[in-house]
C-alpha positions in Angstrom: -31.5 -14.4 5.4 -28.5 -15.5 3.5 -27.0 -13.3 0.8 -24.6 -14.0 -2.0 -24.3 -10.7 -3.7 -21.1 -11.4 -5.8 -23.1 -13.9 -7.7 -26.0 -11.5 -8.5 -25.3 -10.4 -12.1 -27.8 -7.5 -11.8 -25.5 -5.6 -9.4 -23.7 -3.3 -11.8 -23.4 0.0 -10.0 -21.9 0.2 -6.5 -21.2 3.1 -4.2 -18.8 2.9 -1.3 -19.0 5.6 1.4 -16.1 6.4 3.8 -15.9 9.7 5.5 -13.2 9.9 8.2 -9.7 10.8 9.1 -6.6 9.6 7.2 -6.0 6.5 9.4 -9.6 5.2 9.1 -9.7 5.8 5.4 -6.4 4.1 4.8 -7.5 1.2 7.1 -10.7 0.7 5.1 -8.9 0.2 1.8 -8.4 -3.5 2.6 -12.2 -3.7 2.6 -12.5 -1.7 -0.6 -10.1 -4.2 -2.2 -12.3 -7.1 -1.2 -15.3 -5.3 -2.8 -13.4 -4.7 -6.0 -12.3 -8.3 -6.2 -15.9 -9.6 -5.5 -17.4 -7.4 -8.3 -14.9 -7.3 -11.1 -17.4 -6.2 -13.7 -19.3 -3.6 -11.7 -18.9 0.1 -11.8 -17.7 1.1 -8.3 -17.8 4.7 -7.1 -16.2 6.1 -4.0 -17.4 9.0 -1.9 -15.0 10.4 0.8 -13.9 13.6 2.5 -11.5 16.1 1.1 -8.5 15.9 1.0 -8.5 12.1 1.1 -9.9 11.8 -2.4 -6.3 12.5 -3.4 -5.4 9.1 -2.0 -7.3 7.5 -4.9 -6.0 9.5 -7.9 -5.7 7.0 -10.8 -7.0 4.1 -8.7 -8.4 1.7 -11.3 -10.8 0.1 -8.7 -13.0 3.2 -8.9 -14.9 4.6 -11.9 -15.6 7.9 -10.0 -14.2 9.5 -6.9 -16.4 12.2 -5.3 -16.0 14.2 -2.1 -18.3 15.9 0.3 -17.2 18.3 2.9 -19.7 17.5 5.7 -17.4 19.2 8.3 -17.5 22.6 6.7 -19.1 25.4 8.7 -20.4 27.1 5.6 -22.2 25.4 2.8 -22.6 22.1 4.6 -26.3 21.7 4.0 -26.1 22.6 0.3 -23.3 20.1 -0.1 -25.4 17.4 1.6 -28.4 18.2 -0.6 -26.2 18.1 -3.7 -24.8 14.7 -2.5 -28.3 13.3 -2.2 -29.2 14.4 -5.6 -26.1 12.9 -7.1 -26.7 9.5 -5.4 -30.3 9.6 -6.5 -29.3 10.2 -10.1 -26.8 7.3 -10.2 -29.4 4.6 -9.3 -27.0 2.4 -7.5 -27.8 -1.3 -7.1 -25.6 -1.6 -4.0 -24.5 1.0 -1.4 -21.8 0.0 1.1 -21.7 2.5 4.0 -18.3 1.9 5.6 -18.9 5.0 7.8 -22.3 4.0 9.2 -22.5 7.0 11.7 -25.6 9.0 12.5 -25.0 11.4 9.6 -24.6 8.8 6.9 -27.5 6.7 8.2 -29.8 9.8 8.3 -28.8 10.8 4.7 -29.4 7.3 3.3 -32.6 6.9 5.3 -33.9 10.3 3.9 -33.1 9.1 0.4 -35.0 5.8 1.1 -38.0 7.6 2.5 -38.2 10.0 -0.5 -38.3 7.3 -3.1 -34.7 6.3 -3.8 -34.7 2.6 -4.5 -31.3 0.9 -3.8 -31.9 -2.8 -3.4 -29.0 -3.5 -1.1 -27.6 -1.2 1.6 -24.8 -2.7 3.7 -24.0 -1.0 7.0 -22.4 -1.7 10.3 -25.7 -1.7 12.3 -28.8 -3.7 12.1 -31.2 -0.8 11.6 -32.8 1.2 8.8 -31.9 2.0 6.2 -29.6 -1.0 5.9 -31.0 -4.3 4.9 -27.7 -6.1 5.3 -25.4 -5.9 8.3 -23.2 -8.2 10.3 -23.8 -9.4 13.9 -23.2 -6.9 16.7 -19.6 -7.1 17.9 -19.2 -6.5 21.7 -17.0 -3.8 23.1 -15.2 -1.3 21.0 -13.5 -3.3 18.2 -11.2 -2.2 15.4 -13.4 -0.5 12.8 -12.3 -2.9 10.1 -14.0 -5.8 12.1 -17.3 -4.1 11.8 -16.8 -3.4 8.1 -15.8 -7.0 7.4 -18.8 -8.3 9.3 -21.1 -6.4 7.0 -19.4 -7.7 3.9 -19.5 -11.2 5.2 -23.2 -10.9 5.8 -23.6 -10.0 2.1 -21.6 -13.1 1.0 -18.5 -11.0 0.0 -15.2 -12.7 0.9 -12.9 -10.7 3.1 -9.4 -11.9 2.4 -7.2 -8.7 2.1 -5.0 -8.6 5.2 -3.7 -5.0 4.9 -4.4 -1.6 3.2 -4.2 -1.5 -0.5 -3.4 1.8 -2.3 -2.6 2.2 -6.0 0.4 4.5 -6.2 0.7 6.8 -9.2 3.9 6.7 -11.2 4.7 10.3 -10.1 4.9 9.2 -6.4 6.8 6.1 -7.3 9.4 8.2 -9.1 9.6 10.8 -6.3 10.2 8.0 -3.7 13.0 6.6 -5.9 14.6 10.1 -6.2 14.6 10.5 -2.5 16.2 7.1 -2.1 18.9 8.0 -4.6 19.5 11.4 -3.1 20.0 10.1 0.4 21.7 6.7 -0.4 18.7 4.8 1.0 19.4 1.1 0.0 16.3 -1.1 0.1 16.4 -3.3 3.2 19.0 -1.1 4.9 17.0 1.7 6.4 14.3 2.1 9.0 11.4 4.6 8.9 10.1 6.4 12.0 6.7 8.2 12.1 7.3 10.0 15.3 4.5 12.5 15.4 0.7 12.8 15.2 -1.8 15.6 14.9 -1.1 18.4 17.3 -4.3 17.8 19.3 -3.1 14.2 20.0 0.2 15.1 21.5 -0.2 12.6 24.4 0.1 9.8 21.8 3.7 10.8 21.0 6.4 8.6 22.4 8.9 11.4 22.6 12.0 12.7 20.8 14.5 11.3 23.3 13.1 7.7 23.0 13.1 7.9 19.2 16.6 9.2 19.1 17.9 6.4 21.4 16.1 3.8 19.3 17.7 5.3 16.2 21.1 5.0 17.7 20.6 1.4 18.6 19.3 0.4 15.2 22.1 2.3 13.4 24.6 0.5 15.5 23.3 -2.9 14.5 20.8 -3.4 11.7 20.5 -0.4 9.4 22.5 2.3 7.6 20.0 5.1 8.0 16.9 6.0 9.9 14.3 8.1 7.9 12.0 10.5 9.7 8.6 11.1 8.0 5.9 13.6 9.1 3.9 16.7 8.3 3.9 20.2 9.5 2.8 19.3 13.0 5.9 17.1 13.4 8.6 19.4 12.1 10.0 20.3 15.6 9.9 16.6 16.8 11.9 15.5 13.8 14.4 18.4 14.2 15.0 17.4 17.8 15.5 13.7 16.9 18.1 14.7 14.3 19.9 16.8 16.9 19.8 14.1 19.6 20.6 11.1 17.4 23.4 12.5 15.3 24.7 10.9 12.1 22.7 8.4 10.1 19.3 10.3 10.3 17.6 11.3 7.1 14.9 13.9 7.9 12.2 13.9 5.2 9.7 15.6 7.4 7.7 17.9 5.1 9.4 16.6 2.0 7.0 13.8 1.1 3.5 13.8 -0.3 1.2 11.3 1.3 1.4 8.7 -1.4 5.3 8.9 -1.5 5.2 7.2 1.9 4.0 3.8 0.6 6.9 3.0 -1.8 9.4 4.2 0.8 7.8 2.0 3.4 7.9 -1.1 1.0 11.7 -0.9 0.9 12.2 -0.3 4.6 13.7 -3.0 6.9 11.7 -1.7 9.9 9.0 0.8 10.6 8.1 2.4 14.0 5.5 5.0 14.7 2.9 6.4 17.1 -0.8 5.8 16.8 -1.1 8.1 13.8 -2.8 8.1 10.4 0.6 7.9 8.6 1.2 4.5 10.3 -2.1 3.1 8.9 -1.1 4.3 5.4 2.4 2.8 5.7 0.9 -0.5 6.8 0.2 -1.2 3.2 3.8 -2.3 3.2 4.5 -5.9 4.4 7.6 -4.8 6.2 7.7 -5.2 10.1 6.1 -2.3 11.9 5.8 -1.5 15.6 3.1 1.1 16.7 3.7 2.6 20.1 0.4 2.9 22.0 -0.1 4.9 25.2 -3.6 6.1 26.0 -5.3 4.4 23.1 -6.5 0.8 22.9 -4.0 -1.1 20.7 -6.5 -3.7 19.6 -8.7 -1.0 18.3 -6.1 1.4 16.7 -3.5 -1.1 15.4 -3.0 -0.8 11.7 -4.1 -3.8 9.7 -1.6 -6.6 8.8 0.1 -9.5 10.5 3.4 -7.6 10.0 2.2 -4.9 12.5 2.6 -5.3 16.3 1.2 -2.7 18.7 3.1 -2.3 22.0 1.6 -0.9 25.2 2.6 -0.7 28.9 0.3 -2.9 31.0 -0.9 -0.3 33.5 -4.0 0.2 35.6 -4.9 3.3 33.6 -4.5 1.8 30.1 -6.8 2.8 27.3 -7.8 6.0 29.2 -7.8 8.0 25.9 -6.7 11.0 28.1 -10.2 11.8 29.1 -9.1 13.5 32.2 -6.1 15.5 30.8 -3.3 13.2 31.9 -0.4 15.0 33.6 2.0 12.1 34.1 2.1 10.3 30.7 3.3 7.2 32.5 2.1 4.8 29.8 4.6 6.3 27.3 7.4 6.9 29.8 7.3 3.2 30.7 8.0 2.0 27.2 11.8 1.9 26.4 13.7 1.4 23.1 14.6 -2.2 24.0 10.8 -3.0 24.2 10.3 -1.7 20.7 13.3 -3.7 19.4 11.8 -6.8 21.0 8.5 -6.0 19.4 10.1 -5.9 15.9 10.6 -9.6 16.2 7.6 -10.4 18.4 5.5 -13.5 17.2 3.1 -13.7 20.1 0.1 -11.9 18.4 -1.0 -8.5 17.3 -0.3 -6.7 20.7 2.7 -7.0 22.9 2.0 -5.9 26.5 5.0 -4.7 28.6 4.7 -5.4 32.3 5.2 -2.3 34.5 5.7 -1.9 38.2 3.5 0.9 39.3 4.2 2.9 42.4 
């Protein structure tokens, strides 16, 4: 059955669901932008997890931002019940489930079986409760591919190439203050995102590599290298400053999440690990290299043709560290010169680096 939902004038109330980590939520904003453009006169609500509701403060695309803490140990079931009652009251004409995991499917199916009548439910799987979904995509694709397939099946154009975030004036001003304080001239600094959450430490390229890359860029292309991260990256950034010397501006712990986007828009280059911050910064059109070790670069690469993922071509690639890797060879094989080459790479979304294995 062919659908053309954007031309259905009776669709006036839409709910978008996205519960996930920072990177997945940031990545999905390109799809949210497509929905907003396709339904300019509809009231669109967004339901997400805390604290990512803060990413959408003042976002004109959404009439209402709600959150549900489905990961909480206490009060989870009461929160789920309250969520179901809220969705029932809103009487949505269209629900777009960008999460489409077992939990969201169960909750939407329960609503359907208990009398909630939402005419259109878009999901990533051809199963109840969804009545619109895209074709099955083989393998383990980038999540946005599945999201876009569902929208295409509904007749919704998918033209937005990278994340889209609406940045409040307060964050714009703070970014400008940081630039002024540290003499960061647009187009004359690079940004590094050298960390990731503590549990994913094997996805980190390493302080020595980032320090050497910083020295090379400072000697040729930029006046400063900016380090951005959160509390889990404080020690990494401190060591990079210590190893690299002059020219490093350490903003680790000094930025709010939405400060990163305007800073990224003025950077000449961006380099990071497979981390949620990189997905957020990909809303900038500036060149970015994401260093991938144990994770599949085709699946985890941030959206945008300005982003290149780099990976060592090894026999154990994409292992996801399922067996507690002790050698970290995939990251050790990648050198600063490989990243510099990737900053100007035009051969596609992923640059594989040949490696001689012993």
